[in-house]
C-alpha positions as a printed Julia matrix, in Angstrom:
87×3 Matrix{Float64}:
  0.0    0.0     0.0
  2.79   2.46    0.83
  4.55   1.85   -2.5
  1.4    2.87   -4.41
  1.1    5.95   -2.22
  4.71   6.85   -2.97
  4.08   6.29   -6.68
  0.97   8.49   -6.55
  2.92  11.27   -4.87
  5.65  11.1    -7.5
  3.1   11.13  -10.3
  1.29  14.11   -8.79
  4.57  15.96   -8.31
  5.53  15.26  -11.93
  2.17  16.56  -13.12
  2.56  19.72  -11.04
  6.0   20.38  -12.55
  4.64  19.79  -16.06
  1.76  22.18  -15.43
  4.2   24.74  -14.07
  6.31  24.48  -17.26
  3.23  24.98  -19.39
  2.14  28.01  -17.39
  5.58  29.59  -17.7
  5.52  29.37  -21.48
  1.92  30.6   -21.54
  2.91  33.65  -19.44
  5.93  34.49  -21.57
  4.33  34.08  -25.01
  0.63  33.25  -24.77
 -0.06  33.37  -28.49
  3.09  31.52  -29.45
  3.15  28.8   -26.82
  1.56  26.08  -28.96
  3.6   26.77  -32.14
  6.81  26.95  -30.09
  6.03  23.59  -28.46
  5.22  21.97  -31.82
  8.38  23.32  -33.45
 10.51  22.27  -30.48
  9.01  18.78  -30.49
  9.86  18.23  -34.15
 13.3   19.84  -33.8
 14.05  17.38  -31.0
 13.28  14.58  -33.45
 15.2   15.99  -36.45
 18.33  17.42  -34.8
 19.94  14.05  -33.96
 20.05  13.24  -37.69
 22.41  16.19  -38.09
 24.84  14.54  -35.67
 25.44  11.64  -38.03
 27.66  13.39  -40.63
 29.71  15.01  -37.88
 30.21  11.74  -36.03
 30.96   9.75  -39.19
 33.71  12.14  -40.28
 34.94  12.55  -36.72
 35.24  15.62  -34.6
 38.74  16.37  -35.84
 38.86  20.13  -35.44
 37.46  22.73  -33.06
 34.78  23.96  -35.48
 33.25  20.49  -35.82
 33.34  19.95  -32.07
 31.68  23.31  -31.38
 29.06  22.58  -34.05
 28.32  19.19  -32.5
 28.05  20.66  -28.99
 25.81  23.45  -30.29
 23.51  20.91  -31.94
 23.49  18.84  -28.77
 22.54  21.81  -26.58
 19.87  22.87  -29.09
 18.5   19.34  -28.96
 18.34  19.41  -25.15
 16.5   22.74  -25.21
 14.09  21.44  -27.87
 13.44  18.32  -25.77
 12.7   20.4   -22.69
 10.39  22.88  -24.44
  8.67  20.35  -26.69
  8.14  17.58  -24.14
  4.6   18.72  -23.36
  3.42  18.77  -26.97
  0.09  16.92  -27.3
 -0.32  16.34  -23.58
């Protein structure tokens, strides 16, 4: 019984955090919140495909490494912003 209670608390906490994230974006850009979420969701899917050419050729110089890290950070941001798309 206590494990289900613990699970319920975690689920409720997760929902509260998700709602808080949604409200933040709604406050910042109320008219753009949905399009930003949709674009971020799809960017999070597409961006990893851009890693492939960089990783196949190797990160041999600083420009390629910086490009890869920039794509990686952009992907993390897109994942965070787009995670609530269609919820």
